C-alpha positions, -999 to +999 in steps of 0.1 A: -098+116+006-095+119+044-062+133+056-037+107+068-009+132+075-013+127+113-001+091+108+032+103+096+063+121+111+090+134+090+076+114+060+076+081+079+046+062+090+044+063+128+021+033+132-004+012+113-039+021+125-058-007+143-092+006+133-101-010+099-116+023+084-086+043+093-062+016+081-082+015+048-076+052+044-039+048+050-036+019+025-055+038-001-031+067+004-001+044+000-014+027-030-021+061-047+012+077-037+038+049-040+026+029-070+017+038-106-015+023-121-008+001-150+028-006-140+039-041-129+062-043-099+084-071-086+082-080-049+116-063-042+103-031-059+071-032-037+092-037-006+115-009-016+086+015-021+070+005+012+103+008+031+103+045+023+075+050+047+078+021+072+102-007+082+075-034+083+071-037+045+058-073+048+028-063+069+020-033+047+023-054+015+000-080+030-025-054+041-025-039+006-032-072-011-059-082+014-075-048+009-076-055-028-055-024-035-025-044-049-030-074-070-004-102-069+002-128-095-004-164-084+033-171-081+039-139-061+064-127-087+046-095-097+022-069-082+001-041-097-023-015-086-058-030-086-082-016-113-110+005-098-144-012-100-164-004-132-191+022-126 
């Protein structure tokens, strides 16, 4: 996985990359490090996890869902890490 450490300062995300490929690297990193596969999270739990790295948790949450890295239930009450595609 490409190094995303340059995007962080003192454990906090400095900015969300504009370039799609770099943003995808960041989002993959966040999904892998902040969330446990197989566990279901409430929206407040997702927000709390994302707040540990950046204040704009709504944007990060939206990016993770759009990227298909987090899956949200239809009613928006629960989130989980997306299953990797079958090989």
